[in-house]
N, CA, C and O of each residue as an XYZ file, in Angstrom:
936
protein
N      12.397      3.815     18.572
C      13.694      4.465     18.455
C      14.059      5.113     19.795
O      13.247      5.828     20.381
N      15.251      4.869     20.266
C      15.654      5.447     21.545
C      16.030      6.912     21.406
O      15.796      7.707     22.315
N      16.602      7.263     20.286
C      17.024      8.638     20.082
C      16.483      9.140     18.748
O      16.478      8.413     17.754
N      16.033     10.380     18.739
C      15.530     10.970     17.502
C      16.699     11.193     16.556
O      17.790     11.578     16.978
N      16.459     10.945     15.267
C      17.490     11.176     14.277
C      17.633     12.658     13.968
O      16.839     13.482     14.421
N      18.654     12.980     13.194
C      18.891     14.365     12.799
C      17.893     14.757     11.713
O      17.657     13.991     10.778
N      17.312     15.941     11.833
C      16.331     16.418     10.863
C      17.035     16.777      9.555
O      17.971     17.576      9.537
N      16.566     16.166      8.458
C      17.110     16.431      7.128
C      16.244     17.453      6.402
O      16.750     18.323      5.694
N      14.930     17.334      6.590
C      14.006     18.262      5.942
C      12.741     18.352      6.784
O      12.333     17.387      7.431
N      12.135     19.521      6.760
C      10.879     19.740      7.503
C       9.985     20.619      6.633
O      10.379     21.714      6.233
N       8.762     20.123      6.341
C       7.842     20.840      5.459
C       6.457     20.852      6.091
O       6.017     19.837      6.632
N       5.769     21.975      6.032
C       4.395     22.067      6.513
C       3.463     21.870      5.316
O       3.513     22.633      4.351
N       2.617     20.847      5.385
C       1.677     20.536      4.318
C       0.259     20.802      4.814
O       0.059     21.270      5.935
N      -0.713     20.501      3.975
C      -2.111     20.672      4.372
C      -2.495     19.743      5.511
O      -3.504     19.964      6.180
N      -1.700     18.707      5.736
C      -1.987     17.750      6.816
C      -1.057     17.931      8.008
O      -1.009     17.090      8.905
N      -0.321     19.034      8.006
C       0.547     19.324      9.139
C       2.024     19.233      8.790
O       2.403     19.304      7.621
N       2.844     19.079      9.802
C       4.295     19.061      9.618
C       4.780     17.669      9.231
O       4.478     16.681      9.900
N       5.541     17.610      8.137
C       6.145     16.366      7.684
C       7.657     16.509      7.803
O       8.252     17.440      7.260
N       8.267     15.568      8.527
C       9.701     15.653      8.821
C      10.415     14.408      8.309
O       9.947     13.285      8.498
N      11.553     14.624      7.660
C      12.444     13.542      7.265
C      13.666     13.599      8.160
O      14.364     14.612      8.220
N      13.921     12.477      8.870
C      15.076     12.409      9.767
C      16.047     11.343      9.288
O      15.655     10.361      8.658
N      17.321     11.554      9.599
C      18.363     10.566      9.294
C      18.823      9.960     10.611
O      19.220     10.674     11.532
N      18.766      8.644     10.688
C      19.206      7.936     11.880
C      20.165      6.835     11.439
O      19.736      5.800     10.928
N      21.454      7.057     11.636
C      22.438      6.107     11.130
C      22.392      6.083      9.613
O      22.509      7.119      8.959
N      22.217      4.871      9.051
C      22.162      4.728      7.600
C      20.740      4.855      7.066
O      20.522      4.781      5.857
N      19.785      5.045      7.946
C      18.384      4.995      7.540
C      17.667      6.323      7.743
O      18.125      7.206      8.467
N      16.510      6.426      7.065
C      15.657      7.594      7.177
C      14.372      7.237      7.923
O      13.898      6.102      7.875
N      13.823      8.240      8.614
C      12.551      8.113      9.315
C      11.632      9.242      8.857
O      12.077     10.366      8.625
N      10.353      8.928      8.731
C       9.359      9.920      8.332
C       8.384     10.117      9.484
O       7.802      9.158      9.990
N       8.213     11.369      9.892
C       7.409     11.718     11.056
C       6.391     12.775     10.641
O       6.731     13.728      9.941
N       5.148     12.606     11.070
C       4.113     13.585     10.753
C       3.486     14.107     12.028
O       2.974     13.333     12.837
N       3.525     15.431     12.212
C       2.970     16.066     13.411
C       3.463     15.400     14.693
O       2.710     15.228     15.651
N       4.745     15.029     14.689
C       5.356     14.417     15.860
C       5.104     12.936     16.016
O       5.600     12.322     16.960
N       4.326     12.334     15.090
C       4.009     10.909     15.158
C       4.863     10.155     14.142
O       4.836     10.462     12.950
N       5.617      9.173     14.617
C       6.448      8.358     13.745
C       5.555      7.571     12.791
O       4.637      6.879     13.231
N       5.817      7.670     11.490
C       5.011      6.949     10.501
C       5.710      5.711      9.952
O       5.119      4.633      9.898
N       6.973      5.866      9.544
C       7.659      4.765      8.873
C       9.143      5.058      8.808
O       9.586      6.177      9.066
N       9.912      4.019      8.454
C      11.334      4.217      8.218
C      11.794      3.285      7.112
O      10.995      2.537      6.548
N      13.068      3.332      6.805
C      13.617      2.551      5.691
C      14.352      1.301      6.160
O      15.175      0.763      5.419
N      14.076      0.829      7.370
C      14.846     -0.275      7.939
C      14.402     -1.662      7.485
O      15.233     -2.566      7.400
N      13.142     -1.853      7.198
C      12.657     -3.208      6.948
C      11.996     -3.302      5.573
O      12.685     -3.249      4.554
N      10.675     -3.439      5.534
C       9.958     -3.459      4.268
C       9.514     -4.828      3.790
O       8.987     -4.944      2.684
N       9.712     -5.887      4.604
C       9.334     -7.231      4.158
C       7.845     -7.333      3.849
O       7.458     -7.905      2.830
N       7.014     -6.783      4.723
C       5.569     -6.917      4.515
C       5.090     -6.050      3.356
O       4.164     -6.431      2.641
N       5.711     -4.887      3.164
C       5.337     -4.017      2.052
C       5.698     -4.666      0.715
O       4.959     -4.548     -0.262
N       6.836     -5.349      0.683
C       7.217     -6.060     -0.542
C       6.274     -7.237     -0.791
O       5.869     -7.495     -1.924
N       5.935     -7.942      0.282
C       5.006     -9.068      0.165
C       3.654     -8.605     -0.373
O       3.030     -9.303     -1.173
N       3.207     -7.443      0.059
C       1.943     -6.873     -0.393
C       1.863     -6.882     -1.919
O       0.860     -7.300     -2.497
N       2.923     -6.422     -2.555
C       2.949     -6.314     -4.016
C       3.255     -7.657     -4.660
O       2.617     -8.038     -5.642
N       4.222     -8.371     -4.113
C       4.628     -9.643     -4.724
C       3.471    -10.639     -4.764
O       3.268    -11.322     -5.768
N       2.718    -10.718     -3.674
C       1.593    -11.653     -3.618
C       0.505    -11.262     -4.613
O      -0.095    -12.126     -5.252
N       0.252     -9.966     -4.743
C      -0.763     -9.498     -5.690
C      -0.334     -9.792     -7.124
O      -1.148    -10.239     -7.932
N       0.933     -9.547     -7.449
C       1.416     -9.787     -8.805
C       1.407    -11.271     -9.147
O       1.185    -11.638    -10.301
N       1.644    -12.122     -8.164
C       1.593    -13.563     -8.407
C       0.212    -13.995     -8.876
O       0.081    -14.923     -9.674
N      -0.820    -13.316     -8.373
C      -2.188    -13.639     -8.774
C      -2.589    -12.920    -10.059
O      -3.341    -13.458    -10.871
N      -2.084    -11.707    -10.235
C      -2.494    -10.900    -11.386
C      -1.871    -11.390    -12.689
O      -2.523    -11.370    -13.733
N      -0.624    -11.827    -12.636
C       0.025    -12.361    -13.826
C       0.636    -11.303    -14.729
O       0.576    -10.111    -14.428
N       1.235    -11.750    -15.855
C       1.938    -10.834    -16.774
C       0.998     -9.817    -17.410
O      -0.185    -10.081    -17.625
N       1.564     -8.643    -17.707
C       0.797     -7.592    -18.364
C      -0.180     -6.874    -17.461
O      -1.094     -6.200    -17.939
N       0.003     -7.010    -16.164
C      -0.954     -6.456    -15.202
C      -0.912     -4.929    -15.160
O       0.145     -4.310    -15.285
N      -2.078     -4.357    -14.982
C      -2.193     -2.924    -14.688
C      -2.335     -2.817    -13.171
O      -3.277     -3.359    -12.593
N      -1.400     -2.117    -12.528
C      -1.288     -2.124    -11.068
C      -1.489     -0.723    -10.514
O      -0.966      0.258    -11.043
N      -2.252     -0.655     -9.444
C      -2.414      0.594     -8.689
C      -1.817      0.395     -7.309
O      -2.155     -0.564     -6.616
N      -0.929      1.300     -6.905
C      -0.358      1.274     -5.553
C      -0.863      2.501     -4.813
O      -0.649      3.631     -5.252
N      -1.525      2.280     -3.700
C      -2.012      3.373     -2.878
C      -1.041      3.640     -1.743
O      -0.948      2.852     -0.802
N      -0.313      4.756     -1.829
C       0.656      5.120     -0.810
C       2.081      4.830     -1.251
O       2.438      3.674     -1.478
N       2.900      5.874     -1.374
C       4.301      5.694     -1.760
C       5.153      5.269     -0.576
O       6.040      4.427     -0.718
N       4.892      5.843      0.586
C       5.593      5.438      1.804
C       7.098      5.511      1.680
O       7.643      6.454      1.105
N       7.774      4.496      2.229
C       9.230      4.446      2.162
C       9.722      3.897      0.833
O      10.930      3.818      0.607
N       8.805      3.516     -0.049
C       9.177      3.110     -1.392
C       9.311      1.622     -1.624
O       9.550      1.198     -2.755
N       9.162      0.807     -0.572
C       9.376     -0.633     -0.721
C       8.382     -1.274     -1.683
O       8.758     -2.126     -2.488
N       7.114     -0.869     -1.604
C       6.087     -1.463     -2.468
C       6.359     -1.154     -3.932
O       6.289     -2.042     -4.782
N       6.669      0.102     -4.227
C       6.948      0.486     -5.599
C       8.207     -0.197     -6.116
O       8.251     -0.626     -7.269
N       9.223     -0.300     -5.278
C      10.460     -0.972     -5.687
C      10.193     -2.426     -6.048
O      10.755     -2.944     -7.012
N       9.337     -3.081     -5.276
C       8.987     -4.482     -5.565
C       8.246     -4.583     -6.891
O       8.477     -5.513     -7.663
N       7.358     -3.632     -7.157
C       6.590     -3.661     -8.399
C       7.486     -3.479     -9.619
O       7.336     -4.197    -10.607
N       8.413     -2.528     -9.561
C       9.263     -2.275    -10.719
C      10.350     -3.327    -10.882
O      10.925     -3.460    -11.962
N      10.638     -4.079     -9.818
C      11.614     -5.168     -9.926
C      11.040     -6.351    -10.695
O      11.783     -7.225    -11.141
N       9.719     -6.377    -10.852
C       9.044     -7.464    -11.556
C       8.784     -7.070    -13.012
O       8.538     -5.905    -13.323
N       8.845     -8.068    -13.890
C       8.521     -7.838    -15.296
C       7.018     -7.924    -15.543
O       6.554     -7.625    -16.643
N       6.251     -8.333    -14.525
C       4.819     -8.579    -14.720
C       4.002     -7.317    -15.023
O       3.182     -7.345    -15.940
N       4.193     -6.210    -14.289
C       3.331     -5.054    -14.545
C       3.609     -4.386    -15.884
O       4.761     -4.156    -16.252
N       2.536     -4.079    -16.605
C       2.683     -3.284    -17.819
C       2.553     -1.807    -17.502
O       3.094     -0.961    -18.214
N       1.833     -1.496    -16.428
C       1.630     -0.109    -15.995
C       1.500     -0.096    -14.485
O       0.863     -0.972    -13.899
N       2.113      0.911    -13.849
C       2.058      1.052    -12.391
C       1.652      2.484    -12.074
O       2.396      3.424    -12.356
N       0.481      2.643    -11.494
C      -0.005      3.959    -11.098
C       0.129      4.060     -9.580
O      -0.357      3.195     -8.852
N       0.786      5.114     -9.106
C       0.999      5.312     -7.671
C       0.243      6.554     -7.216
O       0.445      7.644     -7.752
N      -0.633      6.382     -6.220
C      -1.360      7.506     -5.636
C      -0.681      7.911     -4.340
O      -0.541      7.097     -3.427
N      -0.256      9.169     -4.258
C       0.383      9.681     -3.043
C      -0.084     11.107     -2.809
O       0.079     11.966     -3.675
N      -0.658     11.359     -1.654
C      -1.239     12.667     -1.366
C      -0.179     13.719     -1.028
O      -0.407     14.911     -1.237
N       0.977     13.290     -0.508
C       2.000     14.241     -0.074
C       3.024     14.499     -1.181
O       3.843     13.636     -1.497
N       2.966     15.682     -1.756
C       3.929     16.045     -2.806
C       5.356     16.041     -2.262
O       6.298     15.699     -2.977
N       5.510     16.419     -1.002
C       6.840     16.434     -0.378
C       7.453     15.044     -0.386
O       8.641     14.893     -0.669
N       6.659     14.031     -0.080
C       7.169     12.657     -0.059
C       7.601     12.226     -1.464
O       8.620     11.554     -1.625
N       6.838     12.608     -2.455
C       7.222     12.305     -3.842
C       8.567     12.954     -4.165
O       9.434     12.327     -4.774
N       8.736     14.202     -3.757
C      10.000     14.909     -4.012
C      11.163     14.218     -3.306
O      12.252     14.113     -3.869
N      10.943     13.748     -2.081
C      12.016     13.050     -1.370
C      12.452     11.798     -2.122
O      13.625     11.424     -2.090
N      11.496     11.145     -2.804
C      11.848      9.935     -3.556
C      12.548     10.248     -4.873
O      12.999      9.339     -5.570
N      12.639     11.511     -5.209
C      13.412     11.882     -6.389
C      14.892     12.075     -6.040
O      15.748     12.098     -6.924
N      15.182     12.212     -4.741
C      16.580     12.380     -4.364
C      16.937     11.546     -3.138
O      17.479     10.451     -3.286
N      16.648     12.034     -1.928
C      17.143     11.381     -0.712
C      16.662      9.940     -0.548
O      17.414      9.090     -0.069
N      15.429      9.658     -0.937
C      14.864      8.315     -0.749
C      14.878      7.481     -2.028
O      14.324      6.381     -2.048
N      15.492      7.977     -3.082
C      15.446      7.290     -4.379
C      15.981      5.863     -4.301
O      15.458      4.968     -4.965
N      17.010      5.647     -3.503
C      17.600      4.311     -3.418
C      16.630      3.303     -2.823
O      16.674      2.120     -3.162
N      15.750      3.766     -1.935
C      14.821      2.843     -1.252
C      13.630      2.482     -2.133
O      13.013      1.436     -1.935
N      13.307      3.315     -3.085
C      12.255      2.966     -4.046
C      12.871      2.451     -5.347
O      12.202      2.373     -6.378
N      14.154      2.102     -5.281
C      14.822      1.509     -6.438
C      14.875      2.425     -7.643
O      14.872      1.960     -8.783
N      14.925      3.744     -7.394
C      14.883      4.740     -8.475
C      13.697      4.479     -9.401
O      13.761      4.718    -10.607
N      12.619      3.985     -8.804
C      11.457      3.550     -9.574
C      10.719      4.692    -10.257
O      10.014      4.469    -11.241
N      10.869      5.907     -9.752
C      10.183      7.030    -10.391
C      10.697      7.272    -11.803
O      10.052      7.970    -12.586
N      11.862      6.696    -12.140
C      12.417      6.828    -13.486
C      11.952      5.709    -14.416
O      12.249      5.732    -15.611
N      11.229      4.734    -13.878
C      10.746      3.610    -14.686
C       9.621      4.099    -15.611
O       8.697      4.772    -15.158
N       9.698      3.767    -16.882
C       8.711      4.250    -17.857
C       7.307      3.722    -17.586
O       6.332      4.299    -18.069
N       7.186      2.644    -16.828
C       5.869      2.067    -16.530
C       5.156      2.809    -15.411
O       3.958      2.618    -15.204
N       5.890      3.664    -14.679
C       5.369      4.290    -13.464
C       4.758      5.653    -13.749
O       5.338      6.487    -14.445
N       3.561      5.854    -13.186
C       2.926      7.181    -13.235
C       2.560      7.563    -11.806
O       1.809      6.845    -11.146
N       3.077      8.673    -11.332
C       2.797      9.157     -9.984
C       1.647     10.154    -10.039
O       1.682     11.110    -10.815
N       0.632      9.930     -9.218
C      -0.511     10.831     -9.138
C      -0.540     11.448     -7.743
O      -0.693     10.741     -6.747
N      -0.393     12.760     -7.678
C      -0.347     13.471     -6.396
C      -1.762     13.921     -6.010
O      -2.127     15.088     -6.152
N      -2.543     12.954     -5.517
C      -3.924     13.224     -5.116
C      -4.309     12.318     -3.955
O      -3.630     11.334     -3.663
N      -5.405     12.666     -3.305
C      -5.999     11.785     -2.309
C      -6.605     10.589     -3.027
O      -7.335     10.762     -4.004
N      -6.318      9.392     -2.565
C      -6.722      8.203     -3.301
C      -8.237      8.027     -3.348
O      -8.768      7.592     -4.370
N      -8.948      8.355     -2.266
C     -10.402      8.190     -2.268
C     -11.039      9.117     -3.296
O     -11.897      8.695     -4.071
N     -10.621     10.378     -3.302
C     -11.148     11.340     -4.268
C     -10.831     10.895     -5.687
O     -11.677     11.000     -6.574
N      -9.624     10.400     -5.907
C      -9.223      9.968     -7.250
C     -10.020      8.762     -7.710
O     -10.445      8.701     -8.863
N     -10.229      7.794     -6.811
C     -10.993      6.597     -7.166
C     -12.427      6.943     -7.563
O     -13.034      6.257     -8.386
N     -12.956      7.996     -6.980
C     -14.338      8.387     -7.289
C     -14.469      9.038     -8.657
O     -15.574      9.146     -9.189
N     -13.359      9.467     -9.225
C     -13.435     10.159    -10.517
C     -12.874      9.331    -11.662
O     -13.274      9.533    -12.808
N     -11.966      8.408    -11.391
C     -11.377      7.620    -12.468
C     -12.342      6.544    -12.942
O     -13.165      6.051    -12.171
N     -12.235      6.189    -14.199
C     -13.021      5.090    -14.766
C     -12.131      3.879    -15.045
O     -12.596      2.862    -15.559
N     -10.856      3.998    -14.702
C      -9.925      2.917    -14.979
C     -10.147      1.712    -14.088
O     -10.655      1.835    -12.973
N      -9.759      0.540    -14.589
C      -9.796     -0.679    -13.781
C      -8.396     -1.278    -13.756
O      -7.592     -1.057    -14.662
N      -8.120     -2.046    -12.694
C      -6.781     -2.569    -12.462
C      -6.834     -4.064    -12.182
O      -7.798     -4.572    -11.609
N      -5.791     -4.751    -12.594
C      -5.672     -6.178    -12.308
C      -5.235     -6.406    -10.865
O      -5.530     -7.446    -10.276
N      -4.532     -5.428    -10.300
C      -4.105     -5.504     -8.902
C      -4.122     -4.111     -8.287
O      -3.622     -3.152     -8.876
N      -4.697     -4.013     -7.107
C      -4.653     -2.786     -6.313
C      -3.970     -3.135     -5.000
O      -4.401     -4.042     -4.289
N      -2.905     -2.410     -4.684
C      -2.115     -2.667     -3.476
C      -2.187     -1.438     -2.576
O      -1.717     -0.362     -2.947
N      -2.770     -1.599     -1.408
C      -2.977     -0.469     -0.504
C      -2.037     -0.527      0.687
O      -1.985     -1.521      1.412
N      -1.297      0.553      0.876
C      -0.497      0.744      2.093
C      -0.749      2.171      2.551
O       0.121      3.038      2.467
N      -1.960      2.388      3.035
C      -2.414      3.721      3.422
C      -2.545      3.793      4.933
O      -3.278      3.012      5.540
N      -1.829      4.736      5.537
C      -1.871      4.915      6.979
C      -1.403      3.626      7.648
O      -0.467      2.990      7.163
N      -2.039      3.226      8.758
C      -1.635      1.997      9.447
C      -2.571      0.837      9.167
O      -2.510     -0.190      9.842
N      -3.437      0.994      8.173
C      -4.368     -0.077      7.859
C      -5.767      0.220      8.364
O      -6.037      1.337      8.807
N      -6.663     -0.756      8.306
C      -8.088     -0.530      8.572
C      -8.432     -0.061      9.982
O      -9.333      0.760     10.155
N      -7.733     -0.566     10.985
C      -8.177     -0.355     12.369
C      -7.431      0.729     13.128
O      -7.737      0.979     14.294
N      -6.461      1.379     12.499
C      -5.677      2.390     13.228
C      -5.173      3.431     12.235
O      -4.070      3.319     11.701
N      -6.001      4.446     11.998
C      -5.628      5.481     11.041
C      -5.205      6.747     11.783
O      -5.924      7.244     12.651
N      -4.031      7.258     11.428
C      -3.539      8.511     11.996
C      -4.369      9.670     11.464
O      -4.686     10.605     12.199
N      -4.724      9.603     10.168
C      -5.549     10.631      9.537
C      -6.963     10.082      9.380
O      -7.187      9.149      8.609
N      -7.904     10.653     10.101
C      -9.257     10.125     10.125
C      -9.884      9.984      8.738
O     -10.588      9.001      8.508
N      -9.665     10.923      7.790
C     -10.253     10.755      6.456
C      -9.861      9.440      5.774
O     -10.598      8.935      4.927
N      -8.696      8.883      6.144
C      -8.268      7.627      5.527
C      -9.178      6.460      5.891
O      -9.202      5.452      5.185
N      -9.920      6.583      6.974
C     -10.825      5.506      7.382
C     -11.882      5.235      6.316
O     -12.409      4.125      6.232
N     -12.196      6.251      5.496
C     -13.189      6.072      4.431
C     -12.782      4.979      3.453
O     -13.634      4.330      2.847
N     -11.501      4.783      3.306
C     -11.012      3.805      2.342
C     -11.337      2.378      2.765
O     -11.408      1.475      1.931
N     -11.534      2.184      4.057
C     -11.690      0.835      4.595
C     -13.128      0.491      4.997
O     -13.403     -0.654      5.354
N     -14.052      1.460      4.944
C     -15.426      1.154      5.318
C     -16.151      0.491      4.148
O     -15.537      0.220      3.117
N     -17.451      0.228      4.298
C     -18.203     -0.473      3.258
C     -18.152      0.270      1.924
O     -17.933     -0.333      0.873
N     -18.358      1.591      1.981
C     -18.387      2.373      0.750
C     -17.027      2.375      0.068
O     -16.934      2.218     -1.149
N     -15.968      2.555      0.865
C     -14.629      2.567      0.295
C     -14.237      1.219     -0.292
O     -13.598      1.152     -1.342
N     -14.622      0.143      0.392
C     -14.310     -1.194     -0.104
C     -15.055     -1.487     -1.400
O     -14.498     -2.098     -2.312
N     -16.319     -1.052     -1.486
C     -17.088     -1.214     -2.720
C     -16.472     -0.392     -3.855
O     -16.467     -0.827     -5.006
N     -15.961      0.782     -3.533
C     -15.305      1.629     -4.532
C     -14.066      0.932     -5.092
O     -13.831      0.943     -6.301
N     -13.284      0.331     -4.212
C     -12.105     -0.416     -4.651
C     -12.510     -1.609     -5.511
O     -11.893     -1.875     -6.543
N     -13.539     -2.321     -5.088
C     -14.029     -3.462     -5.877
C     -14.378     -3.034     -7.299
O     -14.057     -3.737     -8.258
N     -15.031     -1.888     -7.436
C     -15.469     -1.423     -8.749
C     -14.306     -0.987     -9.628
O     -14.474     -0.808    -10.834
N     -13.127     -0.813     -9.034
C     -11.942     -0.454     -9.823
C     -11.078     -1.678    -10.119
O      -9.992     -1.549    -10.684
N     -11.555     -2.861     -9.739
C     -10.854     -4.107    -10.039
C     -11.420     -4.742    -11.299
O     -12.633     -4.753    -11.506
N     -10.541     -5.269    -12.137
C     -10.980     -6.074    -13.265
C     -11.567     -7.385    -12.732
O     -11.340     -7.752    -11.578
N     -12.325     -8.088    -13.586
C     -12.807     -9.413    -13.198
C     -11.615    -10.289    -12.815
O     -10.624    -10.353    -13.542
N     -11.717    -10.954    -11.682
C     -10.635    -11.777    -11.131
C      -9.445    -10.933    -10.663
O      -8.385    -11.482    -10.360
N      -9.606     -9.611    -10.599
C      -8.557     -8.751    -10.067
C      -8.374     -8.981     -8.577
O      -9.257     -9.519     -7.908
N      -7.215     -8.568     -8.059
C      -6.890     -8.805     -6.651
C      -6.638     -7.490     -5.926
O      -5.952     -6.601     -6.430
N      -7.208     -7.389     -4.733
C      -6.939     -6.274     -3.821
C      -6.037     -6.780     -2.712
O      -6.378     -7.739     -2.019
N      -4.886     -6.140     -2.539
C      -3.960     -6.476     -1.457
C      -3.906     -5.293     -0.500
O      -3.710     -4.155     -0.925
N      -4.081     -5.561      0.790
C      -4.167     -4.495      1.787
C      -3.182     -4.770      2.913
O      -3.171     -5.856      3.493
N      -2.349     -3.769      3.218
C      -1.390     -3.863      4.322
C      -2.040     -3.348      5.604
O      -2.761     -2.351      5.590
N      -1.774     -4.040      6.710
C      -2.285     -3.604      8.007
C      -1.217     -3.801      9.072
O      -0.475     -4.784      9.050
N      -1.148     -2.854     10.003
C      -0.166     -2.938     11.087
C      -0.545     -3.981     12.125
O       0.261     -4.299     13.000
N      -1.764     -4.522     12.043
C      -2.216     -5.559     12.976
C      -3.381     -6.305     12.341
O      -3.930     -5.868     11.329
N      -3.754     -7.425     12.935
C      -4.879     -8.197     12.425
C      -6.163     -7.384     12.521
O      -6.386     -6.680     13.506
N      -7.002     -7.482     11.499
C      -8.270     -6.750     11.448
C      -9.358     -7.697     10.946
O      -9.788     -7.591      9.797
N      -9.806     -8.621     11.796
C     -10.751     -9.653     11.349
C     -12.063     -9.111     10.809
O     -12.620     -9.685      9.873
N     -12.568     -8.028     11.370
C     -13.820     -7.458     10.865
C     -13.625     -6.938      9.442
O     -14.520     -7.053      8.604
N     -12.462     -6.373      9.179
C     -12.180     -5.892      7.833
C     -12.040     -7.060      6.863
O     -12.516     -6.988      5.730
N     -11.391     -8.131      7.301
C     -11.266     -9.311      6.444
C     -12.646     -9.847      6.070
O     -12.865    -10.271      4.935
N     -13.567     -9.827      7.017
C     -14.929    -10.273      6.737
C     -15.606     -9.355      5.725
O     -16.358     -9.816      4.867
N     -15.339     -8.058      5.827
C     -15.905     -7.096      4.872
C     -15.376     -7.381      3.458
O     -16.138     -7.351      2.492
N     -14.084     -7.654      3.341
C     -13.505     -7.993      2.054
C     -14.168     -9.237      1.466
O     -14.491     -9.280      0.279
N     -14.362    -10.232      2.301
C     -14.983    -11.487      1.851
C     -16.392    -11.237      1.333
O     -16.804    -11.809      0.324
N     -17.122    -10.381      2.029
C     -18.509    -10.110      1.656
C     -18.615     -9.275      0.392
O     -19.436     -9.560     -0.480
N     -17.778     -8.236      0.290
C     -17.937     -7.260     -0.778
C     -17.093     -7.534     -2.017
O     -17.414     -7.054     -3.103
N     -16.010     -8.306     -1.862
C     -15.120     -8.514     -3.004
C     -15.029     -9.982     -3.405
O     -15.334    -10.329     -4.546
N     -14.615    -10.844     -2.488
C     -14.459    -12.247     -2.836
C     -13.556    -12.963     -1.854
O     -13.275    -12.436     -0.778
N     -13.092    -14.158     -2.204
C     -12.290    -14.975     -1.286
C     -11.065    -14.230     -0.770
O     -10.393    -13.518     -1.516
N     -10.789    -14.404      0.518
C      -9.719    -13.675      1.198
C      -8.684    -14.643      1.766
O      -9.036    -15.686      2.317
N      -7.425    -14.295      1.631
C      -6.363    -14.999      2.345
C      -5.622    -13.998      3.220
O      -5.522    -12.817      2.887
N      -5.105    -14.487      4.342
C      -4.452    -13.640      5.340
C      -3.013    -14.102      5.513
O      -2.758    -15.290      5.713
N      -2.074    -13.170      5.435
C      -0.658    -13.515      5.504
C       0.034    -12.618      6.527
O       0.018    -11.393      6.406
N       0.634    -13.235      7.524
C       1.283    -12.505      8.610
C       2.793    -12.459      8.400
O       3.410    -13.430      7.963
N       3.364    -11.314      8.720
C       4.811    -11.128      8.609
C       5.320    -10.671      9.972
O       4.945     -9.600     10.449
N       6.169    -11.474     10.595
C       6.703    -11.133     11.913
C       7.589     -9.890     11.824
O       8.309     -9.686     10.846
N       7.518     -9.076     12.859
C       8.343     -7.871     12.957
C       9.143     -7.943     14.258
O       8.774     -8.683     15.170
N      10.242     -7.176     14.352
C      11.094     -7.269     15.548
C      10.358     -6.991     16.850
O      10.639     -7.616     17.873
N       9.408     -6.048     16.813
C       8.674     -5.702     18.029
C       7.195     -5.567     17.722
O       6.818     -5.093     16.650
N       6.356     -5.984     18.662
C       4.922     -5.797     18.512
C       4.251     -6.884     17.682
O       4.849     -7.913     17.368
N       2.994     -6.626     17.336
C       2.212     -7.584     16.569
C       2.753     -7.720     15.143
O       3.361     -6.791     14.612
N       2.527     -8.883     14.529
C       2.955     -9.042     13.131
C       2.207     -8.086     12.209
O       1.050     -7.748     12.457
N       2.879     -7.655     11.145
C       2.179     -6.983     10.063
C       1.290     -8.019      9.373
O       1.571     -9.217      9.412
N       0.226     -7.549      8.749
C      -0.707     -8.460      8.086
C      -0.994     -7.960      6.676
O      -1.200     -6.766      6.457
N      -1.004     -8.878      5.734
C      -1.405     -8.579      4.363
C      -2.651     -9.391      4.044
O      -2.661    -10.615      4.175
N      -3.705     -8.692      3.622
C      -4.939     -9.348      3.194
C      -5.008     -9.335      1.672
O      -4.738     -8.316      1.037
N      -5.367    -10.464      1.100
C      -5.567    -10.572     -0.346
C      -7.012    -10.970     -0.604
O      -7.488    -11.975     -0.078
N      -7.706    -10.181     -1.413
C      -9.090    -10.483     -1.780
C      -9.186    -10.549     -3.297
O      -8.779     -9.615     -3.988
N      -9.719    -11.643     -3.814
C      -9.844    -11.841     -5.261
C     -11.275    -11.548     -5.692
O     -12.215    -12.167     -5.194
N     -11.440    -10.616     -6.607
C     -12.783    -10.282     -7.064
C     -13.387    -11.444     -7.843
O     -12.762    -11.976     -8.760
N     -14.590    -11.830     -7.481
C     -15.277    -12.912     -8.166
C     -15.925    -12.370     -9.426
O     -16.706    -11.421     -9.362
N     -15.612    -12.958    -10.564
C     -16.183    -12.503    -11.826
C     -17.692    -12.714    -11.828
O     -18.171    -13.692    -11.253
N     -18.452    -11.824    -12.457
C     -19.906    -11.961    -12.507
C     -20.325    -13.310    -13.079
O     -19.804    -13.765    -14.098
N     -21.285    -13.940    -12.394
C     -21.804    -15.211    -12.861
C     -20.988    -16.410    -12.455
O     -21.377    -17.549    -12.717
N     -19.837    -16.165    -11.804
C     -18.985    -17.275    -11.389
C     -19.193    -17.544     -9.909
O     -19.126    -16.610     -9.110
N     -19.446    -18.803     -9.511
C     -19.657    -19.085     -8.088
C     -18.407    -18.819     -7.277
O     -17.292    -19.033     -7.750
N     -18.595    -18.352     -6.058
C     -17.460    -18.094     -5.173
C     -16.904    -19.395     -4.625
O     -17.638    -20.348     -4.363
N     -15.595    -19.409     -4.460
C     -14.958    -20.522     -3.780
C     -14.782    -20.158     -2.321
O     -15.018    -19.017     -1.925
N     -14.375    -21.111     -1.537
C     -14.120    -20.821     -0.123
C     -12.877    -19.968      0.009
O     -12.021    -19.933     -0.874
N     -12.802    -19.279      1.140
C     -11.630    -18.460      1.413
C     -10.366    -19.276      1.341
O     -10.347    -20.451      1.708
N      -9.297    -18.640      0.862
C      -8.013    -19.332      0.759
C      -7.362    -19.539      2.114
O      -6.351    -20.234      2.206
N      -7.919    -18.950      3.176
C      -7.439    -19.185      4.524
C      -6.230    -18.363      4.890
O      -6.047    -17.251      4.395
N      -5.408    -18.910      5.755
C      -4.269    -18.165      6.275
C      -2.983    -18.828      5.854
O      -2.938    -20.017      5.539
N      -1.934    -18.020      5.858
C      -0.652    -18.588      5.494
C       0.436    -17.548      5.570
O       0.185    -16.383      5.878
N       1.630    -17.974      5.289
C       2.774    -17.070      5.214
C       3.406    -17.298      3.859
O       3.839    -18.410      3.554
N       3.466    -16.254      3.037
C       4.084    -16.378      1.737
C       5.583    -16.178      1.883
O       6.036    -15.526      2.824
N       6.356    -16.736      0.954
C       7.810    -16.575      1.031
C       8.192    -15.106      1.013
O       7.614    -14.313      0.269
N       9.171    -14.749      1.837
C       9.689    -13.395      1.864
C      10.950    -13.306      1.017
O      11.547    -12.235      0.908
């Protein structure tokens, strides 16, 4: 962005200052002076959910990690496939913004009867819940290799990946958004969860966004080869 947008709201949270700015017709979210996201695009975030739902099928129980600009949740509620959508978001302020200023970008999804918003840290919550999901869609921080908040790195290491695996139903799918390619992480998914496919989404500037899909192999079922790389329809 060449020019900073006008500040709409500024809140100090346990993780520092969270700012909502208006730039033209769009909003920008900034944390401690670091630009996090805006409402301008969202193709890769929508793909994250759409690809997972295509594998999970009708009646799916879906977990979305990270509310963000709302694109992932909007994609989930636009589909008839999910029977339940649980959203983990650590920032209560961001949830509040999606009740008013950002509601249009999440498709007013917080009003959908299938949606349950949980205002907690996702790693802590995963360690206490006994629930399992047909699809888990992660859009936390910038992905495995570039985390603004160091605690988020726990979600992508061996222990965090095993924790996610244990919250997947048999043949469940984990979809992970990344701001850049993370081959070591893809290998970890293959080892700990199951076959992985990699899908790149071009962006106006910089490296493509990447969505990784890992399908949990049911106990006793032989693994197939990785589904490889590709680009799913946007």
